[in-house]
N, C-alpha and C positions, 0 to 999 in steps of 0.2 A: 801258775798265775801272774801278772806283773802287778805292781804295786804304782797305785796310783799316784802321777808327779804331782797334778796340780786336782782341784775342783773347783766350779763356779759358786761362788760367796754366799749367794744366797740360797743353793744348795747343800752348800756344807753346812750354814745356817740350821737351815729346818732339820735338817741331820744332824746335830746334836740338839736339838730340842730347846733352841732361846725364841724358835716361834713356832706356834699353833699350823701354818701352814707355809710354803713355799710363797705364795703370791703374797702374805704378809712380810716376808723377807724381803721379796724385791720392793714393796712400798717402803720399806724403812730404808731401804738403801736410795732410791730416788729422793726421799724425805732428807738425806744426809747423816740418818743418822748411823751409819755403818761406816768404820775407818780401817782400814788396813794400812799399817805402819802406821800410821797417823796422818793418811791421806784420805780421804773421802772416793766413796768407790763407786760405780755403777754395779748392777744384780751381776753381767756376766763377768767381773774382774775376776781372777782367777786366784787361789789361797795355796800356799804350798807350807809344807810342815816349818816348824820354825816361826812365821809370822804372828805377828798380835794384831788379833783383832778387837775393834774396843765396839760394843754393842749398846745401844741406847733403849733398855726396856723398863716400860711403865715408868720411865722419871730419871730412872737411874743407869749410870755406865758400867757395863760388863765386861772385863779385861780379860781377854781368852787368845791363850797360848795352843798356836795349833800342833795337837799331838801326833794325829792323823789326819789322813785322808780319804771321807766316805762321803758317798752321795744319797745314798738311800736310808731311809728312816731303820733304824735300830732298834735295840731294845737301850733300856736307862744306863744300865752300867756298861756296857758299849759305847755308847756316845756319852758319859762324863771320861773314861778314858781317850778320847778322841781329843777333846779340850783340855790343857788345864787352867784353871781360872786363878786369875791373879787379882781379883778385884777387892779391895781392903773394904775390912767391913765396916757396916754403918756406923756412926758416932750412938752413944751410948742415950739414950733417950733422955737422961738427967740433963745432955747437955744441949738437944735441941729446943728452940723456943716453941714456947707454947701462944696457940694462937687461938684467940676468941672467939670460938662459933657463933653465930647466931641464923634464926631460922630464917628462910627465906620468905617476905614479906612480914614481917612483925614489927615493918614501919622502922620510925629511928630510933635510935637506943634513948635511954632515959640519962640526964645527966649523971646518974648513979653509976650504969653502964658505962657510960663512957670513962669517967673515973677511972674503974677497974679496970678495964680495956689499956689506959694510959699507965695503970698500977702493972700490969702484966706486959707492956712494951717497955717497963723501964723507964717511964718519962716524969 
């Protein structure tokens, strides 16, 4: 059996379980959320072994290195073996800023609430 040399980027992203459906992967390519080797790509662009694929999923960038070309959805262990994840770990919770959240429709904040929000922001 011949090994595949390349595959469509949307098909590969679906096969390695980055998107639930292939149409979602295609839409992400159209929106510019997928880059191969640093360049925006269309859904039909081919990926080869060794390519770096950057994918924006749920507001965060994932950095994947193509290890194996697959075009069909496979089990989770096989999908994990097809891509090497170089995504840096997220920053610890202590370093992320705490944002005050108000219920929608709660009206304007009181003076006390404004002062608390300013204190949280470091003003």
